[in-house]
A tleap script that builds the chain and sets N, CA, C and O, in Angstrom:
source leaprc.protein.ff14SB
mol = sequence {
  NMET GLN ILE LYS ILE PHE THR ILE PRO ILE
  MET GLY GLY GLU LYS LEU LEU GLU GLU MET
  ASN VAL PHE LEU ARG SER LYS LYS VAL LEU
  GLN VAL GLU GLN HIE LEU VAL GLN GLU VAL
  GLY GLY LEU PHE ALA THR SER SER CYS TRP
  TYR ALA CVAL
}
set mol.1.N position { 314.698 -38.105 173.483 }
set mol.1.CA position { 315.533 -38.055 172.770 }
set mol.1.C position { 316.578 -38.919 173.589 }
set mol.1.O position { 317.046 -38.610 174.685 }
set mol.2.N position { 316.896 -40.218 172.753 }
set mol.2.CA position { 318.381 -41.078 173.102 }
set mol.2.C position { 319.296 -41.276 172.335 }
set mol.2.O position { 319.267 -40.990 171.138 }
set mol.3.N position { 320.685 -42.045 173.218 }
set mol.3.CA position { 321.424 -41.842 171.771 }
set mol.3.C position { 322.054 -43.076 172.211 }
set mol.3.O position { 322.086 -43.483 173.372 }
set mol.4.N position { 322.723 -43.829 170.830 }
set mol.4.CA position { 323.418 -45.257 171.584 }
set mol.4.C position { 324.451 -45.060 170.320 }
set mol.4.O position { 324.097 -44.843 169.161 }
set mol.5.N position { 325.804 -45.182 170.787 }
set mol.5.CA position { 327.171 -45.243 170.264 }
set mol.5.C position { 327.768 -46.435 169.683 }
set mol.5.O position { 327.639 -47.476 170.327 }
set mol.6.N position { 328.221 -46.459 168.891 }
set mol.6.CA position { 328.718 -47.948 168.494 }
set mol.6.C position { 330.739 -47.568 167.653 }
set mol.6.O position { 331.242 -46.747 166.887 }
set mol.7.N position { 331.038 -48.364 168.182 }
set mol.7.CA position { 332.439 -48.762 167.900 }
set mol.7.C position { 332.964 -49.205 167.073 }
set mol.7.O position { 333.903 -49.836 167.557 }
set mol.8.N position { 332.959 -49.312 165.756 }
set mol.8.CA position { 333.829 -50.916 164.835 }
set mol.8.C position { 334.965 -51.059 164.310 }
set mol.8.O position { 335.292 -50.490 163.269 }
set mol.9.N position { 335.819 -51.959 165.068 }
set mol.9.CA position { 336.395 -51.971 163.939 }
set mol.9.C position { 336.607 -51.938 162.662 }
set mol.9.O position { 335.561 -52.300 162.124 }
set mol.10.N position { 338.036 -51.506 161.261 }
set mol.10.CA position { 337.463 -51.727 160.437 }
set mol.10.C position { 338.151 -53.082 159.585 }
set mol.10.O position { 338.141 -53.113 158.355 }
set mol.11.N position { 338.564 -53.849 160.167 }
set mol.11.CA position { 339.254 -54.414 159.898 }
set mol.11.C position { 338.332 -56.101 160.937 }
set mol.11.O position { 338.730 -56.130 162.101 }
set mol.12.N position { 337.709 -56.814 160.730 }
set mol.12.CA position { 336.882 -57.603 161.061 }
set mol.12.C position { 335.923 -57.335 162.212 }
set mol.12.O position { 335.757 -57.904 163.291 }
set mol.13.N position { 335.256 -56.123 161.546 }
set mol.13.CA position { 333.546 -55.585 162.755 }
set mol.13.C position { 332.470 -56.041 161.816 }
set mol.13.O position { 331.576 -55.198 161.896 }
set mol.14.N position { 332.024 -57.283 160.687 }
set mol.14.CA position { 331.069 -56.883 160.329 }
set mol.14.C position { 330.014 -57.513 160.945 }
set mol.14.O position { 328.934 -57.601 160.361 }
set mol.15.N position { 330.228 -58.089 162.356 }
set mol.15.CA position { 328.790 -58.476 162.898 }
set mol.15.C position { 328.597 -57.680 163.634 }
set mol.15.O position { 327.488 -57.828 164.148 }
set mol.16.N position { 329.423 -56.378 164.192 }
set mol.16.CA position { 329.286 -55.401 164.761 }
set mol.16.C position { 328.052 -54.502 163.759 }
set mol.16.O position { 326.924 -54.099 164.046 }
set mol.17.N position { 328.814 -54.427 162.574 }
set mol.17.CA position { 328.281 -53.672 161.716 }
set mol.17.C position { 326.724 -53.832 161.723 }
set mol.17.O position { 325.837 -53.014 161.966 }
set mol.18.N position { 326.678 -55.357 161.323 }
set mol.18.CA position { 325.165 -55.622 161.416 }
set mol.18.C position { 324.588 -55.897 162.556 }
set mol.18.O position { 323.486 -56.225 162.115 }
set mol.19.N position { 324.504 -56.005 163.637 }
set mol.19.CA position { 324.077 -55.247 164.618 }
set mol.19.C position { 324.004 -53.888 165.032 }
set mol.19.O position { 323.249 -53.532 165.937 }
set mol.20.N position { 324.703 -53.163 164.452 }
set mol.20.CA position { 324.312 -51.817 163.725 }
set mol.20.C position { 322.970 -51.088 162.840 }
set mol.20.O position { 322.128 -50.223 163.085 }
set mol.21.N position { 323.330 -52.022 161.628 }
set mol.21.CA position { 322.105 -51.914 160.759 }
set mol.21.C position { 321.017 -52.416 161.227 }
set mol.21.O position { 320.006 -51.820 160.856 }
set mol.22.N position { 320.813 -53.545 162.099 }
set mol.22.CA position { 319.327 -53.782 163.010 }
set mol.22.C position { 319.049 -53.285 163.797 }
set mol.22.O position { 318.092 -53.719 164.438 }
set mol.23.N position { 319.807 -51.924 164.272 }
set mol.23.CA position { 319.251 -51.126 165.170 }
set mol.23.C position { 318.935 -50.044 164.479 }
set mol.23.O position { 317.923 -49.358 164.618 }
set mol.24.N position { 319.695 -49.914 163.828 }
set mol.24.CA position { 319.042 -48.813 163.070 }
set mol.24.C position { 317.769 -48.897 162.117 }
set mol.24.O position { 317.107 -47.878 161.915 }
set mol.25.N position { 317.448 -50.039 161.568 }
set mol.25.CA position { 315.503 -50.186 160.935 }
set mol.25.C position { 315.332 -50.640 161.648 }
set mol.25.O position { 315.076 -51.746 161.171 }
set mol.26.N position { 315.138 -50.810 163.737 }
set mol.26.CA position { 314.672 -51.275 164.234 }
set mol.26.C position { 313.906 -49.389 165.325 }
set mol.26.O position { 312.904 -49.301 166.034 }
set mol.27.N position { 314.728 -48.512 165.031 }
set mol.27.CA position { 314.314 -47.248 165.603 }
set mol.27.C position { 313.706 -46.126 164.357 }
set mol.27.O position { 314.029 -46.208 163.172 }
set mol.28.N position { 312.813 -45.138 164.903 }
set mol.28.CA position { 312.701 -43.867 164.417 }
set mol.28.C position { 314.354 -43.014 164.957 }
set mol.28.O position { 314.534 -42.397 166.007 }
set mol.29.N position { 315.214 -43.226 163.999 }
set mol.29.CA position { 316.758 -42.385 163.538 }
set mol.29.C position { 316.681 -41.084 163.242 }
set mol.29.O position { 316.114 -40.625 162.250 }
set mol.30.N position { 317.586 -40.088 164.599 }
set mol.30.CA position { 316.962 -38.495 163.686 }
set mol.30.C position { 318.649 -38.110 163.377 }
set mol.30.O position { 319.056 -36.949 163.404 }
set mol.31.N position { 318.888 -38.430 163.297 }
set mol.31.CA position { 321.012 -38.006 163.517 }
set mol.31.C position { 321.561 -38.428 163.613 }
set mol.31.O position { 321.689 -38.518 164.834 }
set mol.32.N position { 322.954 -39.509 162.711 }
set mol.32.CA position { 323.304 -40.254 162.793 }
set mol.32.C position { 324.832 -39.150 162.964 }
set mol.32.O position { 324.674 -38.035 162.467 }
set mol.33.N position { 326.125 -39.398 163.570 }
set mol.33.CA position { 327.570 -38.623 163.808 }
set mol.33.C position { 328.472 -39.485 163.047 }
set mol.33.O position { 328.108 -40.646 163.232 }
set mol.34.N position { 329.327 -39.443 162.394 }
set mol.34.CA position { 330.167 -40.888 162.378 }
set mol.34.C position { 331.672 -40.183 161.962 }
set mol.34.O position { 331.852 -39.191 161.255 }
set mol.35.N position { 332.749 -41.092 162.688 }
set mol.35.CA position { 334.072 -40.307 163.106 }
set mol.35.C position { 334.636 -42.045 162.786 }
set mol.35.O position { 334.148 -43.168 162.917 }
set mol.36.N position { 335.770 -41.531 162.366 }
set mol.36.CA position { 337.153 -42.544 162.113 }
set mol.36.C position { 337.862 -42.233 162.999 }
set mol.36.O position { 338.187 -41.046 163.030 }
set mol.37.N position { 338.478 -43.308 164.255 }
set mol.37.CA position { 339.173 -43.607 165.249 }
set mol.37.C position { 340.322 -44.183 164.805 }
set mol.37.O position { 340.178 -45.314 164.340 }
set mol.38.N position { 341.648 -43.639 164.816 }
set mol.38.CA position { 342.745 -44.502 164.905 }
set mol.38.C position { 343.417 -44.538 166.014 }
set mol.38.O position { 343.829 -43.530 166.588 }
set mol.39.N position { 343.596 -45.831 166.445 }
set mol.39.CA position { 344.094 -46.294 168.159 }
set mol.39.C position { 345.200 -47.357 168.024 }
set mol.39.O position { 345.622 -47.635 166.902 }
set mol.40.N position { 345.668 -47.939 169.084 }
set mol.40.CA position { 347.228 -48.613 168.640 }
set mol.40.C position { 346.143 -50.048 168.475 }
set mol.40.O position { 346.718 -50.816 167.704 }
set mol.41.N position { 345.287 -50.433 168.764 }
set mol.41.CA position { 344.352 -51.445 168.384 }
set mol.41.C position { 344.474 -51.592 166.767 }
set mol.41.O position { 344.463 -52.677 166.184 }
set mol.42.N position { 344.586 -50.379 166.167 }
set mol.42.CA position { 343.623 -50.382 164.457 }
set mol.42.C position { 342.872 -49.132 164.474 }
set mol.42.O position { 342.754 -48.249 165.323 }
set mol.43.N position { 342.441 -49.284 163.419 }
set mol.43.CA position { 341.175 -48.251 163.265 }
set mol.43.C position { 339.871 -48.604 163.254 }
set mol.43.O position { 339.378 -49.601 162.726 }
set mol.44.N position { 339.179 -47.499 164.032 }
set mol.44.CA position { 337.351 -48.230 164.003 }
set mol.44.C position { 336.779 -47.088 163.403 }
set mol.44.O position { 337.574 -46.311 162.875 }
set mol.45.N position { 335.836 -46.872 163.375 }
set mol.45.CA position { 334.672 -46.234 163.062 }
set mol.45.C position { 333.457 -46.200 163.758 }
set mol.45.O position { 332.667 -47.141 163.825 }
set mol.46.N position { 333.230 -44.362 164.619 }
set mol.46.CA position { 332.901 -44.425 165.924 }
set mol.46.C position { 330.884 -43.810 165.011 }
set mol.46.O position { 330.693 -43.064 164.050 }
set mol.47.N position { 330.068 -44.402 165.711 }
set mol.47.CA position { 328.963 -43.628 165.168 }
set mol.47.C position { 327.990 -43.411 166.483 }
set mol.47.O position { 327.856 -44.004 167.553 }
set mol.48.N position { 327.486 -42.460 165.970 }
set mol.48.CA position { 326.783 -41.417 167.453 }
set mol.48.C position { 325.438 -41.502 166.677 }
set mol.48.O position { 325.240 -40.869 165.640 }
set mol.49.N position { 324.526 -42.331 167.256 }
set mol.49.CA position { 322.872 -42.377 167.083 }
set mol.49.C position { 321.717 -41.878 167.596 }
set mol.49.O position { 320.937 -42.563 168.258 }
set mol.50.N position { 321.552 -40.705 167.331 }
set mol.50.CA position { 320.355 -40.186 168.113 }
set mol.50.C position { 319.343 -40.736 167.389 }
set mol.50.O position { 319.305 -40.902 166.170 }
set mol.51.N position { 318.455 -41.034 168.279 }
set mol.51.CA position { 316.860 -41.656 168.020 }
set mol.51.C position { 315.706 -41.745 168.674 }
set mol.51.O position { 315.995 -41.743 169.870 }
set mol.52.N position { 314.283 -41.841 168.505 }
set mol.52.CA position { 313.302 -41.657 169.234 }
set mol.52.C position { 312.874 -42.611 169.731 }
set mol.52.O position { 312.717 -43.699 169.177 }
set mol.53.N position { 312.543 -42.238 171.228 }
set mol.53.CA position { 311.314 -43.504 171.881 }
set mol.53.C position { 310.161 -43.918 171.976 }
set mol.53.O position { 309.923 -44.939 172.622 }
savepdb mol mol.pdb
quit
């Protein structure tokens, strides 16, 4: 089992969101955990994706 973490800004993160969607479609995803994180630079969505190799 592997893990990949994506951190995507809520505003202007469309390109990174599409990269995450491409990844998710190409792997056998076992679990996804999502959190919203507020930092000085803005609000971010963090997704931890567990997948089979």
